[in-house]
C-alpha positions as a Markdown table, in Angstrom:
| # | Residue | x | y | z |
|---|---|---|---|---|
| 1 | Met | 7.6 | -0.3 | -22.0 |
| 2 | Ala | 9.8 | -1.8 | -21.0 |
| 3 | Phe | 10.6 | -5.9 | -21.3 |
| 4 | His | 12.4 | -8.5 | -20.0 |
| 5 | Tyr | 12.8 | -12.4 | -21.3 |
| 6 | Cys | 13.4 | -14.8 | -18.7 |
| 7 | Asp | 16.0 | -17.2 | -20.9 |
| 8 | Tyr | 16.2 | -20.9 | -18.9 |
| 9 | Ala | 19.7 | -21.3 | -20.9 |
| 10 | Asp | 20.9 | -18.0 | -19.7 |
| 11 | Glu | 22.0 | -17.8 | -15.9 |
| 12 | Val | 21.8 | -13.6 | -16.0 |
| 13 | Thr | 18.1 | -13.8 | -17.4 |
| 14 | Leu | 16.8 | -15.2 | -13.9 |
| 15 | Gln | 18.3 | -13.0 | -11.7 |
| 16 | Val | 16.4 | -10.8 | -10.1 |
| 17 | Asn | 18.8 | -8.0 | -10.0 |
| 18 | Asn | 19.5 | -8.7 | -13.4 |
| 19 | Ile | 15.9 | -8.2 | -14.8 |
| 20 | Leu | 15.4 | -5.0 | -12.4 |
| 21 | Gly | 18.7 | -2.8 | -14.6 |
| 22 | Thr | 17.5 | -4.3 | -17.5 |
| 23 | Leu | 13.4 | -2.7 | -16.8 |
| 24 | Leu | 15.8 | 0.9 | -15.3 |
| 25 | His | 17.6 | 1.0 | -18.7 |
| 26 | Gln | 15.0 | 0.7 | -20.2 |
| 27 | Met | 12.7 | 3.3 | -18.1 |
| 28 | Leu | 15.5 | 5.5 | -17.9 |
| 29 | Arg | 16.0 | 6.1 | -21.5 |
| 30 | Lys | 12.4 | 7.3 | -21.9 |
| 31 | Thr | 12.2 | 10.5 | -19.1 |
| 32 | Ser | 14.1 | 12.8 | -18.3 |
| 33 | Ile | 17.0 | 12.0 | -15.3 |
| 34 | Asp | 16.0 | 14.8 | -12.2 |
| 35 | Asp | 17.6 | 15.6 | -9.4 |
| 36 | Glu | 15.4 | 13.0 | -7.4 |
| 37 | Ile | 16.7 | 10.0 | -9.6 |
| 38 | Glu | 20.5 | 11.3 | -10.5 |
| 39 | Ala | 19.8 | 11.0 | -6.0 |
| 40 | Leu | 19.4 | 7.5 | -6.2 |
| 41 | Ile | 20.9 | 6.6 | -9.3 |
| 42 | Val | 24.3 | 8.1 | -7.2 |
| 43 | Lys | 23.2 | 6.4 | -4.4 |
| 44 | Thr | 23.1 | 2.7 | -5.9 |
| 45 | Asp | 27.0 | 3.5 | -6.7 |
| 46 | Glu | 28.4 | 5.0 | -3.7 |
| 47 | Asp | 30.1 | 1.3 | -3.2 |
| 48 | Glu | 31.8 | 0.7 | -6.1 |
| 49 | Ile | 32.9 | -2.1 | -4.5 |
| 50 | Arg | 29.3 | -4.2 | -5.0 |
| 51 | Ser | 26.1 | -3.9 | -7.4 |
| 52 | Pro | 23.1 | -2.9 | -6.4 |
| 53 | Ser | 20.9 | -4.8 | -3.8 |
| 54 | Ser | 17.7 | -5.6 | -5.4 |
| 55 | Ser | 16.2 | -2.9 | -2.2 |
| 56 | Glu | 18.2 | 0.2 | -4.2 |
| 57 | Leu | 16.9 | -1.0 | -7.6 |
| 58 | Thr | 13.4 | -1.2 | -6.4 |
| 59 | Glu | 13.1 | 2.1 | -5.2 |
| 60 | Leu | 15.0 | 3.6 | -8.3 |
| 61 | Leu | 12.6 | 1.3 | -10.0 |
| 62 | Glu | 9.6 | 2.7 | -8.5 |
| 63 | Thr | 10.9 | 6.4 | -8.6 |
| 64 | Val | 11.5 | 6.4 | -13.1 |
| 65 | Ser | 7.9 | 4.4 | -13.0 |
| 66 | Arg | 6.8 | 7.9 | -11.2 |
| 67 | Arg | 7.6 | 9.8 | -13.8 |
| 68 | Phe | 5.0 | 8.1 | -17.1 |
| 69 | Glu | 1.8 | 8.4 | -16.6 |
| 70 | Thr | 1.0 | 4.7 | -17.4 |
| 71 | Ala | 4.2 | 2.0 | -17.5 |
| 72 | Ile | 3.9 | -1.5 | -19.3 |
| 73 | Val | 6.1 | -3.9 | -17.8 |
| 74 | Ile | 6.5 | -7.6 | -19.7 |
| 75 | Leu | 8.2 | -10.0 | -17.9 |
| 76 | Asp | 8.4 | -12.7 | -20.3 |
| 77 | Gly | 9.4 | -16.8 | -19.5 |
| 78 | Leu | 8.9 | -15.4 | -15.7 |
| 79 | Asp | 7.8 | -19.2 | -15.3 |
| 80 | Glu | 12.2 | -19.6 | -16.1 |
| 81 | Cys | 13.0 | -18.5 | -12.6 |
| 82 | Asp | 13.4 | -20.8 | -10.1 |
| 83 | Ser | 10.1 | -20.0 | -6.9 |
| 84 | Glu | 12.6 | -17.7 | -5.0 |
| 85 | Asn | 13.4 | -14.9 | -7.9 |
| 86 | Lys | 10.3 | -15.8 | -8.6 |
| 87 | Glu | 8.4 | -14.7 | -5.7 |
| 88 | Asp | 10.8 | -12.1 | -5.3 |
| 89 | Leu | 10.0 | -10.5 | -8.6 |
| 90 | Val | 6.5 | -10.6 | -8.5 |
| 91 | Gly | 6.6 | -8.9 | -4.6 |
| 92 | Ile | 8.9 | -5.9 | -6.6 |
| 93 | Val | 6.1 | -5.8 | -8.9 |
| 94 | Lys | 2.6 | -5.1 | -7.1 |
| 95 | Lys | 4.6 | -3.1 | -4.3 |
| 96 | Thr | 5.6 | -1.1 | -7.1 |
| 97 | Ile | 2.0 | -1.0 | -9.3 |
| 98 | Arg | -0.1 | 0.1 | -6.0 |
| 99 | Ile | 2.4 | 3.0 | -5.4 |
| 100 | Trp | 2.0 | 3.8 | -8.9 |
| 101 | Ala | -1.4 | 3.9 | -8.8 |
| 102 | Ile | -1.5 | 5.6 | -5.4 |
| 103 | Val | 0.9 | 8.6 | -7.2 |
| 104 | Tyr | -1.7 | 8.0 | -10.2 |
| 105 | Gln | -5.1 | 8.5 | -7.6 |
| 106 | Asp | -3.1 | 11.8 | -5.5 |
| 107 | Asn | -2.9 | 13.1 | -9.2 |
| 108 | Cys | -6.5 | 12.7 | -10.1 |
| 109 | Arg | -7.5 | 14.4 | -7.0 |
C-alpha cells in the first residue's frame, strides 16, 4: 500500500512529481530493487541538474507496481489539486492500473 495526502495549505503536496515520488518511495521500501528498477532509477537521476520528469517517474512507478501481486494506492485530498494536476494524476493512475491488469492477466494464463 502507498499513500499520499494532498494538503491545500501545502503546495508541495499538490505537485504531481512530489506525489509520484512519495508513492514510489513507499513502494520501493517494500520490494527488492532488481536490475530493471535500478537501471530506471539511474536513468531518472542521470541529469543531476534537474528533477526527474513526471513521465520518468510514471515509468518507474509502472515498473515497481508490477512487483506486487496487489498494489493499493490511496490519494487522499485529490480534490485539493488544481484541475491540470488532478487530470495528470488520474491519467497516470489509470495507465498504471491498466498495465498492472495486463501483466496480472498474462501471469494467470
